[in-house]
PASEBA-1860 file (N, C-alpha, C; in nm, 3 decimals):
! residues 244
1> XXXXXXXX> 19.078/21.253/17.431/18.980/21.318/17.339/18.859/21.352/17.420 ~ 18.820/21.473/17.409/18.703/21.517/17.484/18.590/21.541/17.389 ~ 18.469/21.516/17.429/18.349/21.535/17.347/18.294/21.673/17.373 ~ 18.255/21.733/17.259/18.193/21.865/17.270/18.044/21.846/17.262 ~ 17.990/21.835/17.379/17.845/21.809/17.383/17.767/21.927/17.330 ~ 17.814/22.042/17.350/17.744/22.158/17.295/17.751/22.158/17.145 ~ 17.863/22.128/17.091/17.872/22.125/16.944/17.783/22.014/16.884 ~ 17.789/21.900/16.953/17.705/21.791/16.904/17.560/21.826/16.919
9> XXXXXXXX> 17.528/21.891/17.026/17.388/21.930/17.043/17.344/22.028/16.937 ~ 17.435/22.125/16.908/17.400/22.222/16.802/17.385/22.153/16.668 ~ 17.479/22.059/16.642/17.469/21.986/16.516/17.338/21.906/16.508 ~ 17.302/21.846/16.621/17.175/21.772/16.623/17.058/21.863/16.600 ~ 17.070/21.980/16.664/16.961/22.079/16.642/16.957/22.119/16.495 ~ 17.078/22.140/16.441/17.083/22.178/16.299/17.022/22.068/16.209 ~ 17.054/21.945/16.246/16.998/21.834/16.166/16.847/21.833/16.177 ~ 16.797/21.849/16.300/16.650/21.850/16.320/16.585/21.965/16.242
17> XXXXXXXX> 16.656/22.081/16.250/16.600/22.196/16.177/16.601/22.167/16.027 ~ 16.714/22.107/15.984/16.723/22.076/15.841/16.614/21.976/15.800 ~ 16.594/21.872/15.885/16.489/21.773/15.854/16.353/21.839/15.854 ~ 16.335/21.930/15.954/16.204/21.996/15.960/16.183/22.081/15.837 ~ 16.289/22.152/15.801/16.278/22.239/15.682/16.252/22.155/15.556 ~ 16.328/22.044/15.550/16.310/21.960/15.430/16.168/21.905/15.425 ~ 16.119/21.863/15.543/15.984/21.808/15.543/15.880/21.914/15.514 ~ 15.905/22.036/15.558/15.808/22.142/15.534/15.821/22.203/15.396
25> XXXXXXXX> 15.940/22.223/15.355/15.963/22.297/15.230/15.972/22.202/15.108 ~ 16.035/22.088/15.123/16.063/22.004/15.006/15.981/21.875/15.004 ~ 15.981/21.803/15.113/15.919/21.670/15.114/15.771/21.674/15.092 ~ 15.702/21.763/15.160/15.554/21.766/15.144/15.511/21.801/15.002 ~ 15.571/21.905/14.942/15.531/21.930/14.802/15.563/21.815/14.709 ~ 15.683/21.756/14.736/15.720/21.641/14.650/15.622/21.526/14.672 ~ 15.593/21.504/14.803/15.498/21.395/14.832/15.361/21.426/14.773 ~ 15.324/21.556/14.788/15.194/21.594/14.729/15.195/21.575/14.578
33> XXXXXXXX> 15.309/21.615/14.516/15.320/21.598/14.371/15.316/21.451/14.333 ~ 15.391/21.372/14.416/15.390/21.228/14.389/15.250/21.172/14.406 ~ 15.181/21.219/14.512/15.044/21.170/14.535/14.952/21.211/14.422 ~ 14.971/21.337/14.378/14.887/21.382/14.265/14.916/21.301/14.140 ~ 15.043/21.276/14.118/15.078/21.197/13.999/15.026/21.054/14.013 ~ 15.035/21.003/14.133/14.980/20.869/14.154/14.829/20.868/14.131 ~ 14.766/20.975/14.184/14.620/20.985/14.161/14.588/20.997/14.013 ~ 14.668/21.082/13.946/14.646/21.098/13.801/14.670/20.967/13.728
41> XXXXXXXX> 14.780/20.900/13.770/14.810/20.771/13.707/14.699/20.671/13.735 ~ 14.651/20.673/13.864/14.543/20.580/13.899/14.416/20.613/13.818 ~ 14.393/20.745/13.804/14.276/20.785/13.723/14.292/20.739/13.578 ~ 14.415/20.763/13.527/14.439/20.720/13.389/14.426/20.569/13.376 ~ 14.480/20.499/13.478/14.470/20.354/13.474/14.325/20.311/13.481 ~ 14.248/20.377/13.575/14.106/20.343/13.585/14.033/20.374/13.455 ~ 14.067/20.492/13.398/14.003/20.528/13.270/14.041/20.427/13.161 ~ 14.170/20.390/13.162/14.214/20.292/13.062/14.146/20.158/13.082
49> XXXXXXXX> 14.137/20.120/13.213/14.068/19.995/13.242/13.922/20.002/13.198 ~ 13.858/20.117/13.230/13.717/20.133/13.188/13.705/20.132/13.037 ~ 13.800/20.202/12.973/13.798/20.204/12.825/13.821/20.065/12.770 ~ 13.919/19.994/12.834/13.945/19.859/12.788/13.824/19.768/12.811 ~ 13.757/19.790/12.928/13.637/19.712/12.957/13.528/19.741/12.854 ~ 13.516/19.875/12.825/13.417/19.912/12.723/13.454/19.852/12.588 ~ 13.585/19.857/12.558/13.631/19.800/12.431/13.606/19.651/12.426 ~ 13.637/19.586/12.540/13.612/19.442/12.546/13.463/19.413/12.532
57> XXXXXXXX> 13.381/19.496/12.602/13.236/19.476/12.591/13.189/19.500/12.449 ~ 13.244/19.609/12.388/13.207/19.638/12.248/13.252/19.526/12.156 ~ 13.375/19.475/12.183/13.425/19.365/12.101/13.339/19.240/12.118 ~ 13.305/19.214/12.246/13.218/19.099/12.273/13.082/19.117/12.205 ~ 13.030/19.241/12.216/12.900/19.269/12.153/12.911/19.256/12.002 ~ 13.022/19.310/11.946/13.041/19.299/11.801/13.056/19.153/11.759 ~ 13.131/19.078/11.842/13.148/18.936/11.813/13.015/18.864/11.819 ~ 12.934/18.898/11.922/12.802/18.837/11.934/12.713/18.876/11.816
65> XXXXXXXX> 12.718/19.006/11.784/12.638/19.052/11.671/12.683/18.985/11.542 ~ 12.816/18.972/11.528/12.868/18.906/11.409/12.822/18.760/11.403 ~ 12.827/18.694/11.521/12.781/18.556/11.525/12.632/18.547/11.493 ~ 12.556/18.644/11.551/12.412/18.645/11.523/12.386/18.672/11.377 ~ 12.463/18.766/11.319/12.447/18.796/11.176/12.480/18.674/11.092 ~ 12.590/18.607/11.130/12.627/18.485/11.055/12.519/18.379/11.068 ~ 12.465/18.366/11.192/12.358/18.268/11.212/12.233/18.307/11.134 ~ 12.199/18.438/11.140/12.081/18.485/11.066/12.102/18.468/10.916
73> XXXXXXXX> 12.227/18.496/10.872/12.258/18.478/10.730/12.242/18.332/10.690 ~ 12.294/18.243/10.778/12.280/18.100/10.749/12.133/18.059/10.745 ~ 12.054/18.114/10.840/11.911/18.083/10.841/11.843/18.137/10.716 ~ 11.880/18.262/10.678/11.821/18.320/10.557/11.859/18.240/10.433 ~ 11.986/18.199/10.426/12.030/18.118/10.313/11.957/17.984/10.309 ~ 11.939/17.925/10.428/11.868/17.798/10.435/11.721/17.814/10.394 ~ 11.661/17.926/10.445/11.521/17.954/10.409/11.509/17.982/10.260 ~ 11.604/18.060/10.206/11.602/18.089/10.062/11.620/17.963/9.981
81> XXXXXXXX> 11.709/17.876/10.029/11.732/17.747/9.962/11.606/17.662/9.965 ~ 11.540/17.660/10.084/11.415/17.582/10.095/11.307/17.641/10.005 ~ 11.297/17.778/10.005/11.197/17.842/9.918/11.227/17.813/9.771 ~ 11.356/17.819/9.736/11.394/17.792/9.597/11.361/17.648/9.559 ~ 11.389/17.555/9.651/11.356/17.416/9.624/11.206/17.396/9.611 ~ 11.130/17.462/9.702/10.983/17.453/9.694/10.931/17.511/9.564 ~ 10.985/17.630/9.529/10.943/17.693/9.403/10.981/17.607/9.284 ~ 11.103/17.550/9.289/11.146/17.463/9.178/11.057/17.340/9.168
89> XXXXXXXX> 11.022/17.282/9.285/10.933/17.166/9.283/10.796/17.204/9.228 ~ 10.746/17.324/9.269/10.615/17.369/9.220/10.619/17.390/9.069 ~ 10.727/17.457/9.022/10.740/17.481/8.878/10.752/17.348/8.803 ~ 10.832/17.257/8.861/10.849/17.126/8.797/10.718/17.049/8.794 ~ 10.643/17.057/8.907/10.513/16.988/8.912/10.416/17.049/8.811 ~ 10.416/17.183/8.804/10.327/17.249/8.708/10.366/17.214/8.565 ~ 10.498/17.217/8.539/10.545/17.182/8.404/10.511/17.038/8.371 ~ 10.529/16.950/8.472/10.497/16.809/8.449/10.348/16.792/8.424
97> XXXXXXXX> 10.265/16.867/8.502/10.120/16.858/8.484/10.079/16.907/8.345 ~ 10.139/17.021/8.305/10.109/17.074/8.171/10.156/16.977/8.064 ~ 10.275/16.920/8.085/10.326/16.824/7.986/10.236/16.703/7.977 ~ 10.190/16.654/8.094/10.098/16.539/8.094/9.967/16.574/8.025 ~ 9.918/16.699/8.053/9.793/16.742/7.988/9.811/16.752/7.837 ~ 9.925/16.811/7.796/9.952/16.821/7.652/9.967/16.683/7.590 ~ 10.034/16.593/7.665/10.051/16.458/7.613/9.917/16.386/7.601 ~ 9.832/16.405/7.705/9.699/16.343/7.700/9.617/16.401/7.585
105> XXXXXXXX> 9.625/16.535/7.569/9.554/16.599/7.458/9.605/16.549/7.324 ~ 9.740/16.539/7.315/9.799/16.490/7.190/9.756/16.347/7.162 ~ 9.755/16.264/7.268/9.712/16.125/7.250/9.566/16.120/7.206 ~ 9.482/16.203/7.272/9.340/16.207/7.235/9.324/16.254/7.091 ~ 9.400/16.361/7.056/9.392/16.413/6.919/9.438/16.309/6.818 ~ 9.551/16.244/6.853/9.602/16.141/6.761/9.502/16.027/6.747 ~ 9.442/15.987/6.862/9.344/15.879/6.857/9.223/15.920/6.773 ~ 9.177/16.046/6.793/9.063/16.093/6.715/9.099/16.100/6.567
113> XXXXXXXX> 9.219/16.155/6.539/9.260/16.165/6.399/9.277/16.026/6.339 ~ 9.333/15.934/6.419/9.349/15.798/6.370/9.214/15.734/6.343 ~ 9.121/15.759/6.440/8.986/15.703/6.422/8.919/15.766/6.301 ~ 8.936/15.901/6.289/8.875/15.969/6.173/8.936/15.919/6.043 ~ 9.072/15.904/6.046/9.137/15.852/5.925/9.092/15.711/5.894 ~ 9.077/15.631/6.003/9.031/15.493/5.983/8.890/15.492/5.925 ~ 8.804/15.577/5.987/8.667/15.584/5.936/8.664/15.636/5.793 ~ 8.752/15.738/5.768/8.755/15.793/5.632/8.803/15.688/5.533
121> XXXXXXXX> 8.907/15.614/5.574/8.956/15.510/5.484/8.852/15.400/5.465 ~ 8.782/15.366/5.576/8.676/15.265/5.565/8.564/15.316/5.474 ~ 8.531/15.447/5.493/8.425/15.504/5.408/8.468/15.506/5.262 ~ 8.595/15.545/5.239/8.644/15.544/5.102/8.643/15.403/5.044 ~ 8.685/15.308/5.129/8.686/15.169/5.082/8.546/15.120/5.052 ~ 8.452/15.153/5.145/8.313/15.108/5.124/8.251/15.179/5.004 ~ 8.285/15.311/4.990/8.232/15.384/4.873/8.285/15.325/4.744 ~ 8.416/15.292/4.746/8.474/15.234/4.626/8.413/15.096/4.598
129> XXXXXXXX> 8.395/15.018/4.706/8.337/14.885/4.688/8.194/14.894/4.635 ~ 8.118/14.989/4.691/7.979/15.005/4.645/7.975/15.058/4.502 ~ 8.071/15.146/4.470/8.075/15.197/4.332/8.106/15.084/4.234 ~ 8.204/15.000/4.274/8.236/14.885/4.187/8.117/14.790/4.177 ~ 8.050/14.768/4.291/7.932/14.681/4.290/7.824/14.740/4.202 ~ 7.806/14.872/4.208/7.705/14.936/4.123/7.736/14.919/3.976 ~ 7.866/14.935/3.941/7.904/14.917/3.801/7.882/14.773/3.754 ~ 7.917/14.679/3.841/7.895/14.539/3.806/7.748/14.508/3.791
137> XXXXXXXX> 7.667/14.563/3.883/7.521/14.538/3.875/7.462/14.603/3.750 ~ 7.519/14.720/3.713/7.468/14.786/3.592/7.491/14.699/3.469 ~ 7.601/14.624/3.468/7.628/14.535/3.355/7.531/14.417/3.352 ~ 7.481/14.381/3.470/7.389/14.269/3.477/7.245/14.309/3.444 ~ 7.223/14.442/3.440/7.085/14.486/3.417/7.039/14.447/3.276 ~ 6.916/14.392/3.269/6.859/14.350/3.142/6.712/14.313/3.160 ~ 6.645/14.262/3.056/6.503/14.227/3.066/6.474/14.127/3.177 ~ 6.560/14.030/3.193/6.534/13.929/3.297/6.541/13.992/3.436
145> XXXXXXXX> 6.640/14.079/3.455/6.653/14.146/3.586/6.535/14.238/3.610 ~ 6.493/14.315/3.509/6.378/14.404/3.523/6.251/14.324/3.554 ~ 6.237/14.207/3.490/6.121/14.123/3.518/6.121/14.078/3.663 ~ 6.238/14.047/3.717/6.248/14.006/3.857/6.213/14.123/3.950 ~ 6.262/14.243/3.916/6.226/14.360/3.997/6.077/14.389/3.989 ~ 6.016/14.371/3.869/5.872/14.392/3.855/5.795/14.293/3.942 ~ 5.841/14.170/3.946/5.775/14.069/4.029/5.781/14.108/4.176 ~ 5.899/14.158/4.220/5.913/14.203/4.360/5.823/14.322/4.389
153> XXXXXXXX> 5.812/14.416/4.292/5.730/14.535/4.313/5.582/14.499/4.322 ~ 5.535/14.417/4.231/5.394/14.379/4.235/5.361/14.301/4.362 ~ 5.455/14.219/4.409/5.432/14.145/4.532/5.423/14.240/4.651 ~ 5.511/14.341/4.653/5.508/14.438/4.762/5.378/14.518/4.760 ~ 5.332/14.554/4.639/5.205/14.628/4.629/5.089/14.541/4.676 ~ 5.089/14.415/4.635/4.981/14.325/4.674/4.975/14.305/4.825 ~ 5.091/14.315/4.891/5.095/14.296/5.037/5.060/14.422/5.115 ~ 5.040/14.535/5.042/5.000/14.657/5.111/4.859/14.645/5.165
161> XXXXXXXX> 4.825/14.718/5.272/4.687/14.720/5.320/4.594/14.771/5.211 ~ 4.470/14.721/5.212/4.372/14.761/5.110/4.349/14.910/5.110 ~ 4.354/14.972/5.230/4.332/15.117/5.238/4.444/15.193/5.169 ~ 4.567/15.143/5.181/4.680/15.209/5.116/4.670/15.198/4.964 ~ 4.633/15.078/4.915/4.616/15.062/4.770/4.503/15.150/4.719 ~ 4.396/15.160/4.796/4.283/15.244/4.755/4.324/15.390/4.751 ~ 4.407/15.435/4.848/4.453/15.573/4.850/4.542/15.602/4.731 ~ 4.623/15.506/4.692/4.707/15.524/4.574/4.623/15.538/4.448
169> XXXXXXXX> 4.519/15.456/4.436/4.433/15.463/4.317/4.354/15.592/4.315 ~ 4.318/15.644/4.433/4.233/15.764/4.440/4.313/15.893/4.429 ~ 4.444/15.886/4.437/4.526/16.008/4.432/4.514/16.070/4.294 ~ 4.466/16.197/4.283/4.446/16.260/4.152/4.575/16.284/4.076 ~ 4.688/16.289/4.148/4.816/16.315/4.080/4.870/16.191/4.012 ~ 4.809/16.075/4.041/4.854/15.951/3.980/4.977/15.896/4.049 ~ 5.043/15.801/3.982/5.159/15.733/4.037/5.275/15.745/3.939 ~ 5.395/15.777/3.995/5.515/15.785/3.912/5.594/15.657/3.930
177> XXXXXXXX> 5.632/15.596/3.816/5.712/15.475/3.818/5.852/15.510/3.765 ~ 5.954/15.490/3.850/6.091/15.517/3.810/6.154/15.388/3.757 ~ 6.219/15.400/3.639/6.287/15.285/3.579/6.432/15.322/3.552 ~ 6.517/15.222/3.544/6.660/15.248/3.524/6.694/15.268/3.377 ~ 6.612/15.215/3.286/6.643/15.222/3.143/6.521/15.268/3.065 ~ 6.546/15.315/2.941/6.438/15.357/2.852/6.386/15.238/2.773 ~ 6.314/15.156/2.837/6.259/15.036/2.771/6.107/15.055/2.760 ~ 6.070/15.136/2.660/5.927/15.168/2.646/5.845/15.045/2.609
185> XXXXXXXX> 5.908/14.943/2.554/5.832/14.823/2.517/5.779/14.752/2.641 ~ 5.841/14.772/2.753/5.800/14.705/2.875/5.695/14.785/2.952 ~ 5.669/14.909/2.911/5.578/14.995/2.988/5.439/14.933/3.000 ~ 5.389/14.880/2.891/5.255/14.822/2.895/5.251/14.701/2.987 ~ 5.355/14.618/2.977/5.362/14.501/3.066/5.365/14.546/3.212 ~ 5.446/14.649/3.240/5.457/14.701/3.378/5.323/14.758/3.423 ~ 5.257/14.837/3.333/5.129/14.897/3.368/5.026/14.789/3.404 ~ 5.017/14.686/3.318/4.918/14.580/3.343/4.945/14.511/3.477
193> XXXXXXXX> 5.073/14.479/3.503/5.108/14.410/3.628/5.078/14.497/3.750 ~ 5.105/14.627/3.741/5.081/14.715/3.855/4.933/14.738/3.879 ~ 4.856/14.754/3.773/4.712/14.775/3.789/4.650/14.651/3.853 ~ 4.697/14.534/3.810/4.647/14.410/3.870/4.679/14.405/4.019 ~ 4.804/14.443/4.054/4.844/14.440/4.194/4.766/14.543/4.277 ~ 4.737/14.661/4.216/4.664/14.765/4.288/4.515/14.735/4.297 ~ 4.467/14.660/4.202/4.325/14.627/4.201/4.239/14.736/4.144 ~ 4.289/14.814/4.052/4.211/14.921/3.991/4.292/14.994/3.887
201> XXXXXXXX> 4.237/15.106/3.838/4.302/15.185/3.734/4.340/15.321/3.790 ~ 4.458/15.371/3.746/4.504/15.506/3.782/4.604/15.551/3.678 ~ 4.641/15.677/3.686/4.735/15.732/3.588/4.878/15.695/3.630 ~ 4.952/15.631/3.538/5.091/15.593/3.563/5.181/15.677/3.474 ~ 5.285/15.736/3.536/5.383/15.814/3.460/5.520/15.748/3.476 ~ 5.586/15.724/3.364/5.716/15.657/3.368/5.829/15.762/3.359 ~ 5.925/15.751/3.449/6.041/15.841/3.452/6.168/15.756/3.456 ~ 6.262/15.789/3.366/6.388/15.716/3.361/6.487/15.779/3.459
209> XXXXXXXX> 6.543/15.696/3.547/6.643/15.742/3.645/6.759/15.643/3.644 ~ 6.867/15.673/3.568/6.981/15.579/3.560/7.046/15.552/3.696 ~ 7.026/15.644/3.789/7.087/15.624/3.921/7.032/15.502/3.993 ~ 6.916/15.453/3.948/6.861/15.331/4.009/6.947/15.209/3.980 ~ 7.030/15.217/3.875/7.117/15.108/3.828/7.033/14.995/3.767 ~ 6.934/14.951/3.838/6.841/14.848/3.790/6.723/14.841/3.884 ~ 6.602/14.817/3.828/6.486/14.803/3.913/6.374/14.899/3.877 ~ 6.267/14.891/3.957/6.148/14.975/3.941/6.107/15.027/4.079
217> XXXXXXXX> 6.071/15.155/4.086/6.026/15.212/4.212/5.895/15.285/4.192 ~ 5.808/15.277/4.292/5.679/15.344/4.287/5.686/15.469/4.375 ~ 5.649/15.583/4.319/5.652/15.711/4.393/5.518/15.781/4.378 ~ 5.467/15.829/4.490/5.348/15.914/4.491/5.374/16.024/4.593 ~ 5.292/16.130/4.597/5.317/16.240/4.691/5.326/16.195/4.836 ~ 5.260/16.085/4.872/5.257/16.042/5.013/5.306/15.899/5.035 ~ 5.363/15.837/4.931/5.402/15.698/4.947/5.513/15.664/4.848 ~ 5.612/15.584/4.893/5.723/15.543/4.808/5.752/15.396/4.835
225> XXXXXXXX> 5.771/15.320/4.726/5.815/15.180/4.736/5.949/15.170/4.665 ~ 6.057/15.151/4.745/6.191/15.136/4.687/6.211/14.992/4.641 ~ 6.255/14.977/4.516/6.272/14.844/4.459/6.378/14.852/4.350 ~ 6.506/14.878/4.393/6.612/14.897/4.294/6.746/14.862/4.360 ~ 6.845/14.844/4.274/6.978/14.819/4.327/7.033/14.943/4.399 ~ 6.993/15.061/4.355/7.034/15.183/4.426/6.987/15.178/4.572 ~ 6.860/15.139/4.592/6.808/15.129/4.728/6.879/15.020/4.807 ~ 6.909/14.906/4.741/6.980/14.798/4.810/7.121/14.842/4.851
233> XXXXXXXX> 7.192/14.911/4.759/7.327/14.959/4.791/7.322/15.065/4.901 ~ 7.218/15.147/4.904/7.203/15.246/5.011/7.186/15.178/5.146 ~ 7.110/15.067/5.147/7.094/14.991/5.270/7.228/14.931/5.315 ~ 7.303/14.881/5.218/7.435/14.825/5.250/7.526/14.932/5.304 ~ 7.528/15.052/5.242/7.611/15.162/5.288/7.575/15.202/5.432 ~ 7.444/15.209/5.458/7.399/15.246/5.592/7.441/15.142/5.695 ~ 7.429/15.015/5.658/7.470/14.908/5.750/7.621/14.914/5.779 ~ 7.702/14.944/5.674/7.847/14.955/5.694/7.881/15.073/5.783
241> XXXX> 7.813/15.185/5.763/7.838/15.303/5.846/7.799/15.279/5.991 ~ 7.686/15.212/6.012/7.643/15.182/6.149/7.738/15.086/6.217 ~ 7.790/14.990/6.141/7.884/14.895/6.197/8.016/14.961/6.237 ~ 8.054/15.065/6.161/8.178/15.137/6.191/8.165/15.218/6.318
END
């Protein structure tokens, strides 16, 4: 077997030409296309990575914002709760203060009304007692009682200063004597006793006043001598009122 070096050489040349042609005509465009596609893919991957990074950043930011919102919401709820509790305590304190004030006012009013009612009942009781006493004293009124009142009146006149007795005698209007009953038979006796006590003569006018219940009273424009059960009961009434 002999080798055809020329044929092999031509075939080798053909192979080289074919490789050269393939590299020039087919491989470079394919490689360029592959490179372009790789570049495009790399760009897309980079864009996707950037987009994903942005998405992750946005998600992280949204998560942070959400957490901050939740925290702010919790703080707002806590603040609102504290404000509500403070307001409720203030309203409760104000209501309690008003209730205490109303209660104190009510207690004061009740105490005043109770005191007024007590005083009114005491006054009614004392008025009734004095009225009963007046009626009883009116039954006891008689000549002996009038004589006793006359004795008291003349004694009181005799104990007056001389200047006062002189002024009574000198008064041109005279002296009014109030009596509880129409006992004209006693007028002369009363006149004589009073003139003796005054130490002189003057005009005496007798006036009947049943309200005296019993007794004799001397009245002039500038001087009065109370000497009756009415005056005594008035003193008792005043003492009871002052004691109350």
